[in-house]
Structures are given as structure tokens and as C-alpha cells.
Backbone and ligand atoms as CSV (ligand in chain L), in Angstrom:
chain,resi,resn,atom,element,x,y,z
A,1,MET,N,N,137.755,112.641,148.703
A,1,MET,CA,C,136.757,113.685,148.946
A,1,MET,C,C,137.454,115.046,149.032
A,2,ASP,N,N,138.136,115.429,147.976
A,2,ASP,CA,C,138.803,116.728,147.963
A,2,ASP,C,C,137.816,117.840,147.643
A,3,GLY,N,N,138.111,119.028,148.134
A,3,GLY,CA,C,137.308,120.182,147.778
A,3,GLY,C,C,135.933,120.213,148.415
A,4,ALA,N,N,135.701,119.353,149.383
A,4,ALA,CA,C,134.372,119.301,149.999
A,4,ALA,C,C,134.381,119.908,151.399
A,5,GLU,N,N,135.367,120.724,151.669
A,5,GLU,CA,C,135.550,121.223,153.029
A,5,GLU,C,C,134.366,122.025,153.590
A,6,PRO,N,N,133.804,122.974,152.842
A,6,PRO,CA,C,132.697,123.758,153.418
A,6,PRO,C,C,131.493,122.884,153.788
A,7,THR,N,N,131.142,121.943,152.928
A,7,THR,CA,C,130.013,121.048,153.174
A,7,THR,C,C,130.267,120.232,154.426
A,8,ARG,N,N,131.467,119.699,154.495
A,8,ARG,CA,C,131.844,118.837,155.604
A,8,ARG,C,C,131.787,119.603,156.918
A,9,LEU,N,N,132.255,120.831,156.887
A,9,LEU,CA,C,132.262,121.652,158.086
A,9,LEU,C,C,130.828,121.896,158.559
A,10,ALA,N,N,129.946,122.217,157.622
A,10,ALA,CA,C,128.544,122.458,157.970
A,10,ALA,C,C,127.942,121.209,158.599
A,11,PHE,N,N,128.286,120.068,158.049
A,11,PHE,CA,C,127.769,118.799,158.561
A,11,PHE,C,C,128.234,118.574,159.995
A,12,LEU,N,N,129.493,118.841,160.244
A,12,LEU,CA,C,130.035,118.613,161.579
A,12,LEU,C,C,129.392,119.543,162.601
A,13,VAL,N,N,129.101,120.764,162.172
A,13,VAL,CA,C,128.544,121.727,163.101
A,13,VAL,C,C,127.095,121.392,163.430
A,14,THR,N,N,126.344,120.989,162.408
A,14,THR,CA,C,124.915,120.803,162.624
A,14,THR,C,C,124.534,119.360,162.985
A,15,HIS,N,N,125.371,118.379,162.625
A,15,HIS,CA,C,125.061,116.968,162.915
A,15,HIS,C,C,123.672,116.571,162.432
A,16,ILE,N,N,123.416,116.823,161.178
A,16,ILE,CA,C,122.107,116.495,160.628
A,16,ILE,C,C,122.271,115.550,159.452
A,17,VAL,N,N,121.365,114.588,159.335
A,17,VAL,CA,C,121.362,113.729,158.158
A,17,VAL,C,C,119.941,113.690,157.607
A,18,GLN,N,N,119.845,113.801,156.295
A,18,GLN,CA,C,118.535,113.740,155.647
A,18,GLN,C,C,118.354,112.357,155.050
A,19,ILE,N,N,117.233,111.741,155.362
A,19,ILE,CA,C,117.017,110.363,154.918
A,19,ILE,C,C,115.545,110.148,154.573
A,20,LYS,N,N,115.307,109.391,153.500
A,20,LYS,CA,C,113.933,109.094,153.084
A,20,LYS,C,C,113.292,108.142,154.090
A,21,LYS,N,N,112.029,108.394,154.369
A,21,LYS,CA,C,111.274,107.585,155.316
A,21,LYS,C,C,111.259,106.101,154.924
A,22,ASN,N,N,111.115,105.836,153.625
A,22,ASN,CA,C,111.027,104.432,153.205
A,22,ASN,C,C,112.347,103.686,153.438
A,23,VAL,N,N,113.473,104.415,153.463
A,23,VAL,CA,C,114.767,103.783,153.766
A,23,VAL,C,C,114.793,103.357,155.239
A,24,LEU,N,N,114.253,104.204,156.103
A,24,LEU,CA,C,114.187,103.854,157.533
A,24,LEU,C,C,113.299,102.614,157.728
A,25,ASN,N,N,112.191,102.578,156.990
A,25,ASN,CA,C,111.308,101.404,157.091
A,25,ASN,C,C,111.993,100.142,156.587
A,26,GLN,N,N,112.731,100.261,155.495
A,26,GLN,CA,C,113.453,99.095,154.960
A,26,GLN,C,C,114.508,98.596,155.949
A,27,MET,N,N,115.143,99.550,156.659
A,27,MET,CA,C,116.155,99.181,157.655
A,27,MET,C,C,115.520,98.336,158.756
A,28,ILE,N,N,114.342,98.760,159.206
A,28,ILE,CA,C,113.640,98.016,160.261
A,28,ILE,C,C,113.226,96.636,159.745
A,29,GLN,N,N,112.708,96.597,158.508
A,29,GLN,CA,C,112.281,95.312,157.938
A,29,GLN,C,C,113.447,94.335,157.829
A,30,HIS,N,N,114.601,94.826,157.353
A,30,HIS,CA,C,115.776,93.966,157.215
A,30,HIS,C,C,116.216,93.459,158.593
A,31,SER,N,N,116.204,94.352,159.589
A,31,SER,CA,C,116.608,93.980,160.954
A,31,SER,C,C,115.695,92.889,161.504
A,32,GLN,N,N,114.399,93.059,161.287
A,32,GLN,CA,C,113.442,92.071,161.809
A,32,GLN,C,C,113.577,90.733,161.078
A,33,ALA,N,N,113.842,90.794,159.775
A,33,ALA,CA,C,113.961,89.563,158.994
A,33,ALA,C,C,115.178,88.741,159.427
A,34,GLN,N,N,116.264,89.421,159.849
A,34,GLN,CA,C,117.498,88.723,160.200
A,34,GLN,C,C,117.598,88.375,161.683
A,35,ALA,N,N,116.766,88.978,162.512
A,35,ALA,CA,C,116.816,88.707,163.955
A,35,ALA,C,C,116.634,87.202,164.191
A,36,PRO,N,N,117.325,86.617,165.180
A,36,PRO,CA,C,118.131,87.250,166.233
A,36,PRO,C,C,119.571,87.578,165.816
A,37,LEU,N,N,119.903,87.456,164.522
A,37,LEU,CA,C,121.254,87.822,164.088
A,37,LEU,C,C,121.280,89.306,163.722
A,38,GLU,N,N,122.468,89.909,163.780
A,38,GLU,CA,C,122.609,91.292,163.337
A,38,GLU,C,C,122.556,91.333,161.815
A,39,CYS,N,N,121.928,92.367,161.294
A,39,CYS,CA,C,121.958,92.576,159.848
A,39,CYS,C,C,122.803,93.812,159.571
A,40,CYS,N,N,123.165,94.021,158.311
A,40,CYS,CA,C,123.946,95.205,157.965
A,40,CYS,C,C,123.694,95.590,156.513
A,41,GLY,N,N,124.055,96.806,156.186
A,41,GLY,CA,C,123.877,97.265,154.817
A,41,GLY,C,C,124.438,98.661,154.630
A,42,LEU,N,N,124.374,99.117,153.389
A,42,LEU,CA,C,124.903,100.430,153.031
A,42,LEU,C,C,123.780,101.347,152.575
A,43,LEU,N,N,124.020,102.647,152.744
A,43,LEU,CA,C,123.030,103.637,152.341
A,43,LEU,C,C,123.680,104.605,151.364
A,44,SER,N,N,122.935,104.957,150.340
A,44,SER,CA,C,123.499,105.858,149.343
A,44,SER,C,C,122.468,106.871,148.900
A,45,GLY,N,N,122.937,107.832,148.139
A,45,GLY,CA,C,122.041,108.861,147.626
A,45,GLY,C,C,122.830,109.923,146.907
A,46,GLN,N,N,122.191,111.069,146.749
A,46,GLN,CA,C,122.846,112.193,146.075
A,46,GLN,C,C,122.575,113.460,146.861
A,47,ASP,N,N,123.470,114.428,146.725
A,47,ASP,CA,C,123.301,115.730,147.391
A,47,ASP,C,C,123.031,115.575,148.885
A,48,GLU,N,N,123.743,114.663,149.518
A,48,GLU,CA,C,123.647,114.480,150.976
A,48,GLU,C,C,122.277,113.993,151.449
A,49,VAL,N,N,121.446,113.510,150.538
A,49,VAL,CA,C,120.155,112.938,150.933
A,49,VAL,C,C,120.214,111.429,150.730
A,50,ILE,N,N,120.002,110.669,151.806
A,50,ILE,CA,C,120.019,109.209,151.691
A,50,ILE,C,C,118.684,108.736,151.119
A,51,SER,N,N,118.762,108.092,149.958
A,51,SER,CA,C,117.531,107.689,149.279
A,51,SER,C,C,117.492,106.201,148.939
A,52,ASP,N,N,118.620,105.485,149.141
A,52,ASP,CA,C,118.649,104.075,148.775
A,52,ASP,C,C,119.327,103.216,149.825
A,53,LEU,N,N,118.772,102.025,149.988
A,53,LEU,CA,C,119.327,101.064,150.940
A,53,LEU,C,C,119.795,99.826,150.184
A,54,HIS,N,N,120.961,99.323,150.569
A,54,HIS,CA,C,121.517,98.129,149.934
A,54,HIS,C,C,121.813,97.115,151.037
A,55,THR,N,N,121.055,96.033,151.071
A,55,THR,CA,C,121.297,95.039,152.107
A,55,THR,C,C,122.612,94.311,151.800
A,56,MET,N,N,123.334,93.984,152.853
A,56,MET,CA,C,124.590,93.247,152.705
A,56,MET,C,C,124.480,92.010,153.580
A,57,SER,N,N,125.282,90.984,153.255
A,57,SER,CA,C,125.237,89.828,154.144
A,57,SER,C,C,126.211,90.025,155.302
A,58,ASN,N,N,125.790,89.578,156.468
A,58,ASN,CA,C,126.649,89.618,157.651
A,58,ASN,C,C,127.422,88.312,157.668
A,59,ARG,N,N,128.684,88.373,157.254
A,59,ARG,CA,C,129.390,87.108,157.043
A,59,ARG,C,C,129.803,86.400,158.333
A,60,VAL,N,N,129.698,87.092,159.478
A,60,VAL,CA,C,129.993,86.391,160.734
A,60,VAL,C,C,128.722,85.799,161.367
A,61,LYS,N,N,127.558,86.101,160.762
A,61,LYS,CA,C,126.281,85.549,161.247
A,61,LYS,C,C,126.219,85.497,162.773
A,62,SER,N,N,126.322,86.690,163.375
A,62,SER,CA,C,126.380,86.769,164.829
A,62,SER,C,C,125.233,87.618,165.366
A,63,PRO,N,N,124.770,87.318,166.599
A,63,PRO,CA,C,123.750,88.170,167.211
A,63,PRO,C,C,124.343,89.423,167.856
A,64,VAL,N,N,125.687,89.507,167.922
A,64,VAL,CA,C,126.301,90.654,168.602
A,64,VAL,C,C,127.290,91.455,167.758
A,65,ARG,N,N,127.577,90.987,166.538
A,65,ARG,CA,C,128.424,91.819,165.679
A,65,ARG,C,C,128.167,91.524,164.207
A,66,PHE,N,N,128.738,92.400,163.378
A,66,PHE,CA,C,128.566,92.197,161.939
A,66,PHE,C,C,129.878,92.443,161.226
A,67,GLU,N,N,129.990,91.847,160.065
A,67,GLU,CA,C,131.157,92.059,159.220
A,67,GLU,C,C,130.682,91.920,157.778
A,68,MET,N,N,130.934,92.951,156.992
A,68,MET,CA,C,130.516,92.896,155.587
A,68,MET,C,C,131.543,92.143,154.769
A,69,ASP,N,N,131.063,91.561,153.678
A,69,ASP,CA,C,131.946,90.827,152.788
A,69,ASP,C,C,132.684,91.810,151.877
A,70,PRO,N,N,134.028,91.786,151.854
A,70,PRO,CA,C,134.792,92.775,151.081
A,70,PRO,C,C,134.462,92.758,149.584
A,71,LEU,N,N,134.232,91.590,149.032
A,71,LEU,CA,C,133.932,91.512,147.600
A,71,LEU,C,C,132.552,92.112,147.305
A,72,GLU,N,N,131.600,91.806,148.179
A,72,GLU,CA,C,130.254,92.354,148.036
A,72,GLU,C,C,130.300,93.895,148.108
A,73,LEU,N,N,131.142,94.394,149.035
A,73,LEU,CA,C,131.318,95.841,149.190
A,73,LEU,C,C,131.895,96.463,147.925
A,74,LEU,N,N,132.924,95.815,147.410
A,74,LEU,CA,C,133.604,96.310,146.221
A,74,LEU,C,C,132.634,96.419,145.046
A,75,LEU,N,N,131.830,95.376,144.864
A,75,LEU,CA,C,130.859,95.365,143.766
A,75,LEU,C,C,129.814,96.463,143.948
A,76,LEU,N,N,129.412,96.668,145.199
A,76,LEU,CA,C,128.419,97.705,145.457
A,76,LEU,C,C,128.999,99.091,145.167
A,77,PHE,N,N,130.218,99.353,145.646
A,77,PHE,CA,C,130.846,100.657,145.391
A,77,PHE,C,C,130.973,100.911,143.890
A,78,LYS,N,N,131.269,99.854,143.164
A,78,LYS,CA,C,131.397,99.953,141.719
A,78,LYS,C,C,130.063,100.342,141.076
A,79,SER,N,N,128.999,99.685,141.519
A,79,SER,CA,C,127.692,99.976,140.922
A,79,SER,C,C,127.203,101.368,141.338
A,80,LEU,N,N,127.570,101.816,142.546
A,80,LEU,CA,C,127.187,103.174,142.968
A,80,LEU,C,C,127.873,104.208,142.082
A,81,ARG,N,N,129.166,103.979,141.831
A,81,ARG,CA,C,129.918,104.894,140.964
A,81,ARG,C,C,129.309,104.958,139.573
A,82,ALA,N,N,128.883,103.790,139.090
A,82,ALA,CA,C,128.341,103.709,137.733
A,82,ALA,C,C,127.079,104.557,137.570
A,83,VAL,N,N,126.292,104.680,138.627
A,83,VAL,CA,C,125.066,105.479,138.511
A,83,VAL,C,C,125.211,106.867,139.140
A,84,GLY,N,N,126.425,107.192,139.617
A,84,GLY,CA,C,126.669,108.520,140.169
A,84,GLY,C,C,126.102,108.734,141.560
A,85,ASP,N,N,125.913,107.645,142.296
A,85,ASP,CA,C,125.436,107.752,143.673
A,85,ASP,C,C,126.621,107.808,144.636
A,86,THR,N,N,126.391,108.403,145.788
A,86,THR,CA,C,127.437,108.517,146.802
A,86,THR,C,C,127.104,107.622,147.988
A,87,HIS,N,N,128.134,106.997,148.520
A,87,HIS,CA,C,127.973,106.199,149.743
A,87,HIS,C,C,127.869,107.169,150.920
A,88,LEU,N,N,126.702,107.198,151.579
A,88,LEU,CA,C,126.480,108.196,152.631
A,88,LEU,C,C,126.308,107.596,154.021
A,89,GLY,N,N,126.009,106.302,154.076
A,89,GLY,CA,C,125.749,105.736,155.397
A,89,GLY,C,C,125.925,104.237,155.469
A,90,ILE,N,N,125.972,103.768,156.712
A,90,ILE,CA,C,126.076,102.338,157.011
A,90,ILE,C,C,125.052,102.050,158.092
A,91,TYR,N,N,124.382,100.923,157.985
A,91,TYR,CA,C,123.462,100.584,159.075
A,91,TYR,C,C,123.702,99.156,159.519
A,92,HIS,N,N,123.358,98.884,160.768
A,92,HIS,CA,C,123.307,97.509,161.245
A,92,HIS,C,C,122.317,97.450,162.392
A,93,SER,N,N,121.975,96.249,162.799
A,93,SER,CA,C,120.952,96.114,163.837
A,93,SER,C,C,121.566,95.637,165.143
A,94,HIS,N,N,120.900,95.977,166.219
A,94,HIS,CA,C,121.190,95.431,167.545
A,94,HIS,C,C,119.932,94.686,167.975
A,95,PRO,N,N,119.915,93.362,167.744
A,95,PRO,CA,C,118.692,92.595,168.005
A,95,PRO,C,C,118.225,92.648,169.454
A,96,SER,N,N,119.150,92.814,170.409
A,96,SER,CA,C,118.695,92.784,171.805
A,96,SER,C,C,119.300,93.875,172.686
A,97,THR,N,N,119.989,94.835,172.068
A,97,THR,CA,C,120.572,95.908,172.888
A,97,THR,C,C,120.174,97.277,172.334
A,98,GLU,N,N,120.571,98.318,173.064
A,98,GLU,CA,C,120.239,99.700,172.702
A,98,GLU,C,C,120.827,100.109,171.353
A,99,ALA,N,N,120.215,101.124,170.756
A,99,ALA,CA,C,120.718,101.679,169.502
A,99,ALA,C,C,121.851,102.659,169.796
A,100,TYR,N,N,122.955,102.077,170.291
A,100,TYR,CA,C,124.141,102.887,170.561
A,100,TYR,C,C,125.361,102.062,170.162
A,101,PRO,N,N,126.390,102.674,169.526
A,101,PRO,CA,C,127.527,101.884,169.041
A,101,PRO,C,C,128.222,101.113,170.163
A,102,SER,N,N,128.490,99.839,169.911
A,102,SER,CA,C,129.224,99.013,170.875
A,102,SER,C,C,130.708,99.345,170.762
A,103,ALA,N,N,131.506,98.832,171.719
A,103,ALA,CA,C,132.957,99.051,171.664
A,103,ALA,C,C,133.511,98.530,170.339
A,104,THR,N,N,132.997,97.383,169.874
A,104,THR,CA,C,133.440,96.811,168.591
A,104,THR,C,C,133.035,97.720,167.430
A,105,ASP,N,N,131.806,98.245,167.481
A,105,ASP,CA,C,131.354,99.151,166.416
A,105,ASP,C,C,132.295,100.342,166.294
A,106,ILE,N,N,132.676,100.896,167.435
A,106,ILE,CA,C,133.541,102.079,167.427
A,106,ILE,C,C,134.930,101.700,166.909
A,107,GLU,N,N,135.415,100.557,167.380
A,107,GLU,CA,C,136.722,100.055,166.958
A,107,GLU,C,C,136.775,99.813,165.448
A,108,GLU,N,N,135.656,99.312,164.894
A,108,GLU,CA,C,135.643,98.902,163.491
A,108,GLU,C,C,134.934,99.898,162.576
A,109,SER,N,N,134.883,101.146,162.992
A,109,SER,CA,C,134.244,102.146,162.119
A,109,SER,C,C,135.312,102.795,161.252
A,110,PHE,N,N,135.220,102.515,159.965
A,110,PHE,CA,C,136.274,102.955,159.048
A,110,PHE,C,C,135.836,104.096,158.136
A,111,TYR,N,N,134.626,104.611,158.350
A,111,TYR,CA,C,134.113,105.627,157.425
A,111,TYR,C,C,133.684,106.893,158.175
A,112,PRO,N,N,134.660,107.755,158.529
A,112,PRO,CA,C,134.314,108.956,159.304
A,112,PRO,C,C,133.367,109.905,158.573
A,113,ASP,N,N,133.310,109.819,157.234
A,113,ASP,CA,C,132.429,110.716,156.479
A,113,ASP,C,C,130.998,110.201,156.403
A,114,CYS,N,N,130.784,108.978,156.842
A,114,CYS,CA,C,129.463,108.370,156.734
A,114,CYS,C,C,128.671,108.543,158.014
A,115,THR,N,N,127.372,108.433,157.878
A,115,THR,CA,C,126.522,108.393,159.054
A,115,THR,C,C,126.233,106.930,159.370
A,116,TYR,N,N,126.398,106.581,160.637
A,116,TYR,CA,C,126.132,105.212,161.090
A,116,TYR,C,C,124.735,105.151,161.691
A,117,PHE,N,N,123.934,104.224,161.200
A,117,PHE,CA,C,122.589,104.045,161.731
A,117,PHE,C,C,122.534,102.710,162.464
A,118,ILE,N,N,121.918,102.730,163.631
A,118,ILE,CA,C,121.734,101.487,164.373
A,118,ILE,C,C,120.250,101.305,164.676
A,119,VAL,N,N,119.757,100.124,164.324
A,119,VAL,CA,C,118.368,99.770,164.594
A,119,VAL,C,C,118.365,98.880,165.830
A,120,SER,N,N,117.644,99.283,166.853
A,120,SER,CA,C,117.512,98.429,168.036
A,120,SER,C,C,116.150,97.746,168.036
A,121,LEU,N,N,116.206,96.427,168.247
A,121,LEU,CA,C,114.965,95.655,168.364
A,121,LEU,C,C,114.766,95.210,169.812
A,122,LYS,N,N,115.418,95.942,170.726
A,122,LYS,CA,C,115.337,95.581,172.144
A,122,LYS,C,C,113.873,95.508,172.581
A,123,ASP,N,N,113.103,96.520,172.185
A,123,ASP,CA,C,111.660,96.450,172.367
A,123,ASP,C,C,111.071,96.047,171.015
A,124,PRO,N,N,110.709,94.762,170.861
A,124,PRO,CA,C,110.294,94.264,169.543
A,124,PRO,C,C,109.081,95.011,168.981
A,125,LEU,N,N,108.262,95.569,169.861
A,125,LEU,CA,C,107.060,96.262,169.389
A,125,LEU,C,C,107.346,97.698,168.959
A,126,SER,N,N,108.526,98.176,169.342
A,126,SER,CA,C,108.841,99.556,169.018
A,126,SER,C,C,110.321,99.709,168.637
A,127,PRO,N,N,110.677,99.301,167.396
A,127,PRO,CA,C,112.065,99.403,166.956
A,127,PRO,C,C,112.544,100.864,166.976
A,128,GLN,N,N,113.790,101.056,167.382
A,128,GLN,CA,C,114.355,102.405,167.467
A,128,GLN,C,C,115.515,102.520,166.477
A,129,ILE,N,N,115.612,103.671,165.820
A,129,ILE,CA,C,116.786,103.914,164.964
A,129,ILE,C,C,117.467,105.184,165.452
A,130,ARG,N,N,118.772,105.103,165.633
A,130,ARG,CA,C,119.533,106.307,165.964
A,130,ARG,C,C,120.691,106.444,164.992
A,131,ALA,N,N,121.106,107.674,164.762
A,131,ALA,CA,C,122.188,107.951,163.809
A,131,ALA,C,C,123.376,108.570,164.536
A,132,PHE,N,N,124.582,108.192,164.072
A,132,PHE,CA,C,125.810,108.647,164.725
A,132,PHE,C,C,126.884,108.956,163.688
A,133,GLN,N,N,127.828,109.756,164.139
A,133,GLN,CA,C,129.037,109.920,163.362
A,133,GLN,C,C,130.168,109.414,164.268
A,134,ILE,N,N,131.035,108.596,163.714
A,134,ILE,CA,C,132.116,108.031,164.522
A,134,ILE,C,C,133.438,108.399,163.874
A,135,GLU,N,N,134.212,109.179,164.586
A,135,GLU,CA,C,135.506,109.609,164.054
A,135,GLU,C,C,136.531,109.600,165.176
A,136,ASP,N,N,137.676,108.986,164.922
A,136,ASP,CA,C,138.744,108.894,165.931
A,136,ASP,C,C,138.213,108.373,167.265
A,137,HIS,N,N,137.379,107.361,167.211
A,137,HIS,CA,C,136.813,106.737,168.404
A,137,HIS,C,C,135.889,107.645,169.194
A,138,LYS,N,N,135.484,108.756,168.556
A,138,LYS,CA,C,134.515,109.629,169.229
A,138,LYS,C,C,133.157,109.459,168.560
A,139,VAL,N,N,132.135,109.336,169.375
A,139,VAL,CA,C,130.783,109.131,168.854
A,139,VAL,C,C,129.964,110.396,169.072
A,140,ARG,N,N,129.343,110.851,167.996
A,140,ARG,CA,C,128.457,112.009,168.110
A,140,ARG,C,C,127.073,111.613,167.610
A,141,GLY,N,N,126.060,112.033,168.305
A,141,GLY,CA,C,124.692,111.807,167.830
A,141,GLY,C,C,124.417,112.691,166.626
A,142,VAL,N,N,123.680,112.179,165.671
A,142,VAL,CA,C,123.320,112.935,164.476
A,142,VAL,C,C,121.800,113.011,164.409
A,143,GLU,N,N,121.300,114.220,164.182
A,143,GLU,CA,C,119.850,114.394,164.090
A,143,GLU,C,C,119.345,113.959,162.720
A,144,MET,N,N,118.261,113.181,162.717
A,144,MET,CA,C,117.706,112.699,161.458
A,144,MET,C,C,116.577,113.599,160.991
A,145,ILE,N,N,116.626,113.948,159.733
A,145,ILE,CA,C,115.488,114.653,159.132
A,145,ILE,C,C,114.866,113.680,158.139
A,146,GLU,N,N,113.639,113.279,158.399
A,146,GLU,CA,C,112.975,112.290,157.554
A,146,GLU,C,C,112.247,112.991,156.412
A,147,LEU,N,N,112.524,112.504,155.202
A,147,LEU,CA,C,111.892,113.078,154.023
A,147,LEU,C,C,110.920,112.064,153.442
A,148,GLU,N,N,109.864,112.552,152.820
A,148,GLU,CA,C,108.874,111.663,152.181
A,148,GLU,C,C,109.470,111.031,150.941
L,1,ZN,ZN,ZN,126.629,97.300,166.757
């Protein structure tokens, strides 16, 4: 990500992420379909707008953590490159806890340029999604701007 310094700086200052409403709905649907296990996936788009969701399998099949399959990831990154899309976010669900990164989430966050989304199903009638940026073990809340 060379030459992207001004954009990156603006992002850090404002902590804003733009995301299509239907992507947020798909995130909730995937979380509910996989509950009580955690689900996970990648988010992509163009011009800093998240417009696509890619479900991934949680290879540890756990209710408290997730791990993406490296080969599945590789294939997805390849297909994103082929269509000129950028990897902008990662999401996973918390079937029974708050939408806040766990110690493991923070430990295993390898994409400081991405926005991390967590779907909480703690209140099954009212799923919550929160967005974060995780860099050097520091968690910052990111404001979501929902687009039609
Ligand atoms: Zn988590």
C-alpha cells in the first residue's frame, strides 16, 4: 500500500467506514445461520466503500473463536485482484458476547489497514454490529456510514 499516505491519515483521524446496508444485513444473516458457532468472512469494495461480502469457513468451528482457511483466503485475494476490488474489512460473530474484540481477536489481528466488524447475537432479537480498527494491540472504534 505505497503512496496511500494522505488517505490513510484521513482515515485514522476520522475513524469512519462506509459500508452498504445490504452487506450489514448479510453479515447478520451469516452470523445467525452459523450460531452457536462463530462465523467469519471478508469485505471488499472500491474507493474505500465496502460493497461486497465473502463468507469464509471457520475452520476451528468454535463458539468463541474463528480461524480462516489460508487456502480459501489466498483464492479470495486472487479473485479480488482479478476484478480490481480491494480487501477493506473482516467480520466475525460473537454468538453470546458483546460486539467488542476479545483478547484473542486483538492478538490475531493481522490487518491494521482493514476495518474489523463484529456482530453480536447476545440479544438474539436485536443483533448489534460494531466496527473497529486494531493496530499494535490498540483498538479504536470506527464510525459506520451506511449507504443504500
Ligand atoms: Zn471475536
